[in-house]
N, C-alpha and C positions, 0 to 999 in steps of 0.2 A: 679915568680922569688926566690923561696924560695930555691931551690935546686942549685942556680948559687952564691949564697953568704954567707959568714958565719959569717963574719964580720960586722955586721947590724951598728954598731955607725960608723965606717967609712964610709960605705954604704949611712948612711943617712946625714952625714956632708958635704961628696959630693954631693948629689942631691940635698941639702937643701939651699946650700951656694950658694947666688946670685938668688934663686929663686923667682918667684911671684905666690902667690896665687889666687883665684877665688875674686874679691872683694864682700863685705857685703851684696850689693843688690843685687847680681847675680839672684838672685830667680825671685827679681822684676824686672829685665831688661827683662830677658826670656820672662815672663808674658807681660813683655809692647811692646816686639817683636812681641808678638803673639796677638795683638789688629789689626784687619782690617779695610778697610775704606768700604768694601763692608757689606751692613746690612740685615738682612732679611728683605722682603717683598718688597727690590727694584727690579724693573722693567728693562728687559733688553731687547736687540736683541741678538740671538745667532743660530748657525749655527741648521737647521731643520737636526735631524739626519736620516729620511725617505728621505728626498730630499735633497742632498748636496748642491746643486744650489740655495738655497732661503733660508733665515732666519725666525724666528719667534719670536713672547714675550715671555719672560719668566719672571719667578719669584723668588727670591733668597729663597731657604728654608733652607739652611743650611750653614754654613762656617766654614771649620775644616782646620785650619791649611792654609789659603788663598786659597783653593780649594770651589768651590762654588759646591753644589746640587740645580741645575735649575729644575723648573717644568713648564712646557708647560703650559700658561696660560689658554689654553681650556682643561686642564686634570682635570675632576671632582674627581675624588678619588687620585690624586695626585702622582698618579704611573708611570707618564708618564714625565720621568726627564732625566734630560744630565747634568755630573759631567764634569767639567773644571776650571782650574787655573784663579784667576781673570785678571791674565797680560796673558791669553789664547788669540792667535789672532781670534779664534772662536767668541768672546763675544764682542759686542759694546752699544754703548748707544741707546737708542731710538732716531729713526729718520736716523741713520747712513744710512739703506738700501736707502732711497729715496734719500738721500744728494748727493751719488755715483750712485745710478742708479743699485742698486744689485737688485735681485729678492727678495719679502717679502710676508711672508702668511699672509694675514691679519685675526686677531680674529674675532670669532664672536661674542664676547664679547664687547660690543658698549662702555662700561665706565668703568674706571679703578674699581676693586674691592677696597670696605673699607680697609683700612689701605696700600695700595700698593702705591708707589711712585715710579718714574723715577729716575735711578740712576743719579747723576751728571757725565756730561761727561768727567770731568776732572779726573776721578777715572779710567779711560780704559787706558791701554797701547798705547804709542803713537808710530805711525808708521815714518819712516824717509821721508821728503820732498823731491821730485823727482821732477823732469823739463821734462815734459812730452812735450816740445814747439818745441824740435829740432827733432833729430830722436828718434823714439820711437816703443816700443813693437805696434806691429800693428795684427789684426783678421787674422787667418791662418798661421803665423810664427809657425816651428817648435822647440821645445826645448827637454830639459828632464826633467820631475818631478817624487818627490817621489808621489805613488799611494796614496791617502787620505784614500782608502777602501784596501789595502795592503801593509802596510809599510815597507814590506821587499822587495819591488820592487822598482827601479827606472825604469822609464816608457818613451818610444814614446809618446809626447803629442804636443797639439796644442793649440795656443792662441785662444778661442772662441768668446771673445768678452773683448774690452777695456774699463774697468770703469772710474771713476773720482780718483784724488788724489791716482793714481798710482795702481791700484787694477786691478788685471786681470780674467778672465773666463778662467778655464783651463780644457780640454777634453784629455782622456788619448786614445790615438787611439786604434781602434779596439775593444772598448769594452763599448763604450757610448752608454745611453740610447737617441731614437730616438728624445725624447723631449727634451734632454739634461739635464733632470734631476740630473746626477749625475757628471755635470759640479762642480767645485770646486772653491772656490775665494782664489788665493793667493796676497798677495802684491809683488810690482815688486823686492822688496829687500828682499825678502822671502829668508831664507838659504836653502827650499825647492824645488826651482825651478834652472835647470843649462842649462848651453848652449850644443848645440849640439857637441858629443863628449867627454863630461864631465866623462863618465863612462868609454870610452874607454882609456883614458889618466891615471885614476886613477886605471886600471884593476877593474873594479866593472862589474859585470854582469848584462848588461841593456836589459830589458823585451820588446822585441818587439811586435809592433801590434798582438791582436789577430787572428790567422788565416792568417798571414801574409807566405808566402810559401817560398820566397828565404833567406835562412837561410845560413853560419853566416849572421845576418843583417846589411848592409853597410848604412851607413845616405848618404852616395854619390849619391847611387842608390836610396834609397827611396827618397828623395828631388827632382831627376827626375823625379820617376814614378807619383809622386804625384803634379809635378809643384808648387812646395812651396820651400821657404827660411826659412833657419835658421834665428834665433833670433840673432841680432849682440850680439856678446861677451862682448862688452864694457857696455853694460846695467845691464848685472847681478851682484849681490852683491858679491864683492872681497875680503871683511873684513873679518879675519882670527883674530880671538882673541888670546892671548895667555890663554889658557885655564885650562892647566896642567893636563887635563886627558891623562891617558896611558892605553893601554891593559892589560886587566886582574884586573883593579880596578873593587870592588863592590860597588854598588848603590842601591837605592830602586827608583824603576822607576814605573811611568803610565802605564798599559796596556791600549793604546789609541784605541784598538778596543773594549775593555770595559772600559772605563776611570773610572769608580768608583772605579776601584781596580788598587793598588799600590803592584809592586811585588819583590823580591828578584832578581837581574839584576847584569850582568858583562858588564861591555866594552870589545868587541871582537873586534874592528875594528876601526881606526882612519882615516880619511881622511879629511884634514885640521881642518875645523870645525863643519864636520860631522862623528858623535858615530854610529857606529851599536852597538846594543843595544840587548844582549841575557839575555832570562828570564830562571832563573836557574831551570832545573830539565825539561824545557821543549824543543821539533825538534827545530832546527834552522829557520824553515819555518816562525814560532813565532815573530823571530827578527824584530828589530824596527829600520830604520835609525832616529835619532833625532839630532837636532841641538844640539850644546853646550853649548847653551844659554837657552835652552826650561826649560819654568815653570815647566815642567813634570818630572824633573830629582832632586831627593833628596839625600841628604848624609845618610851614613849608620845611624840609631839610629832615623830618623826624623819621621819616624811613631811613633815609642814610646812617643818622647817628644808631639808630637802633639794630641796624643791621637786618632789616625788614625790606622784604623787594617792593618796589614801588612800581604801580600798573601806570606807564605812560598815557598821554591822550590818543585816542584811537586812530592809528593811519588812515589814509585815504580809502585804501583796500577795504578795511573794516565798515567805514561812513559809506558806502557804495553797497555793501551788503545788508547795513542794516535795517531797510526798509522790510526784507524778508525774514531778519531774523527777530525784529519786532513784534512780528506776527506771533513767533512763538511764544512771546512775554505774556500773552494771554493766555497762556496755558498754566501761567505761575501759580495759579491756586491749586490745582492738582500736585505741581512740583513744591510744594510748600516753600522751604527756606533753600532750594538748590538755586532758583533763579537764574536769570540769565549768566553765560559764561563771557565774562569781558575778558576782551586781551587772550586768554588761554591757550589759544592756538599758536600763538606768537613766541609766547617761553621766552619772552626779552630777559636778557640779561642785566641786571642792575648797573647802571653806568656811574661811578664813585668819581666826581669831578676834586679831585686831589687838589688840597690848597685854596679853593675858591670858597669865599663867604657866599651864604644864601642873604640876600635882601628878604626882608620880611615885606610884602607888599601892602602901601596902606589901602589902597583901592580908591575908587571913585565916591564921592561924597551922596550918603546913602538919602535917598528923598523918600523912603519911607520911615514911621518911627518906630524906635524900640524902646518907648516908654507905655507906660501902661492907662493914659487917659481914656483911651476909646476901646479898651480891651475887652468890657463888657457892659453893655448897656441895657437897659430894661425891656424885656423880649415883648412880644404880643402877647395879649391876654388870651 
């Protein structure tokens, strides 16, 4: 601001009159806010990254900013790990799978290792209670869902199994493994599943079943051909919080296909509560559809505050090679949650900008609605 002002006295008087400063114990408050209920050596159930249809026991190895590095219990060298936030829908208390009827990989370890203990159930994110007594989701119903193995795509999907407490096993049409090993568990209130017609209403490209020849894809024809019905619109989560995100805003976001990485990102599209997250410097096919309340989105400066390494935008050399590396991403179905390896070859050190303040970008005005007026309209009969 030096070139903008010449009369510093007047400027300071104007800015400081009626202003407030940080409280004396600000540093302590920051420190207190970074105390997390999850501790190392706690045992949890978490999705098996090689078989998404089941969970496994894992042990908390470290906690950074509420993000957990979980090592699968049978990993002898502690390299078989999985990162997620403590409020992620992928993590549960010991016994959760059995209680709802979810698949579970039993451990070869017959008893807990010394020092390991089960995380108390009250630490985990609670899901909304649902009433499945009346009209409810049924096996075979069709819907649209974010593909957990390609988060840039919303796909034609099918309910494969109805579990207890409102949980559903979802399969992506046309690309399911014969043994159902890539079915994915979504709660009925999940913001990642949508009624038939959601993409068309909101002008999002719907990914049709792999190998489906009758394009452009029409839901009415597909339901008739597969002798199936659409899941009732009224059963889906219709809440849209006043989240305040706008197109163009910068943030730090987890690359959910390689969830140990937190990257520089931009909001490029908003559909009600759904955000399209673009990783700066990378092709659009690496984009991810993420809910506005996802625990994997952070404000600018979060990594520096917590000491987590931030992955900067891809340099030119990486961009030039993207056309080749992007082809490998098509193999993500077999690699499951390993995903693409963004910036790992560079091993860039975190640069701390001592003494500089972060300005939280307000972004351009959003041309797309974040209201719920047209979120669900009457579908074709």
